[in-house]
N, C-alpha and C positions, 0 to 999 in steps of 0.2 A: 745641489740637490738634483736627483734623477726625476725626469718627468714620469708622471703617472700613466702607466699603459692602459689604453681603453679596454674595457670588458664588453663582451659582446654576448648578449643573450638571445636565445631562440624565442622567436615570437609564439610559435605553436609547438608546444612540447609535446613528446609522445608520452602519454600517460598509461599506467597498466589498467586503468579502468577503460580506456579507449580501446586498447588491445583486446582487453577481455570482451567487450561489447562487441567489437568487430567479429571476433571468434566465435562467440555465442549466436550471433545472428546468422553467420556463415553455417555454423553446424546445423541450426534451423533450417535453413535453405537447402542444405544437402540432404536432411532427413526428409523434408517434404518433397524435393524432386526426386528422391530415390523411391518414393512410394508409387510415381507415375509409371514404372516400369511393370511390365507383365510378366516378363520372364528375365532370364539373366542377361541375354543380349540387349533387349530394349533398356534394362537398367544401366548397363554399361554405357551405352549411348547417350541416355538421358545424364548420366553423371558426367560424362566428358563435356556435353554442351552446357550443363550447369557450371562447370569449372570454367569455361571460357566466358560465361557470364559474369562469374564471381571475380575472374582476374580483370575483366573489364570494369567492374564496379570498384575493385582495388585501385586501379589506375585512376579513376575519375575522383575516388577518394582522396587519393595522395596528391592529385593535382588541385583540387578545388575544396576539399574538405578535411576531414580529420585523419591525419597521417597515423595515428595510432589505430584507429578503426581499419584503416587500409592494410596495415601490417597484420592485424588479426585475421582480416578476410583473405589475405595473400597466403597466410600460414595454413589456414585450414583448406583453402583451394588447392595449394600443393600437396597437401596430405591426401585429399580425396583424389586428385589425379595420380598420385603414386599408388593408393589402393586399387583403383582400376587397373593401372598398368601391372600390378602385382597378380590380380585376379586372371586377367588375360594372358599373362606369361604362365601362370599355374596351368591353365587349360591348354595352352598351347604346348607345353611340354608333355602334357598328357595326350596329345595327338588330336586334340579338337580345336578348331578356330572358331570362338564364340562370337567374333564381331560381325559376321554376315552368315 
């Protein structure tokens, strides 16, 4: 008779509800912080700083809280950072540097 192999289960699973909740809160965070900018330059800087705070929150959630929410927050923060990069590149290729 073969010995029974042990099965390991993850204690804190990542659920779609956690990912969706984290993504929803992050989208709300970026919408609110985008309204703080008064022109394109300030909006880009505010979004970059908001991305740093969102990545920090994602790291804290992954370390001490819900890893599903951390995944959602990190995904939205990465998308927001990429969007800022695309806008800056678009203007840079047009001959204007909008970050200062």
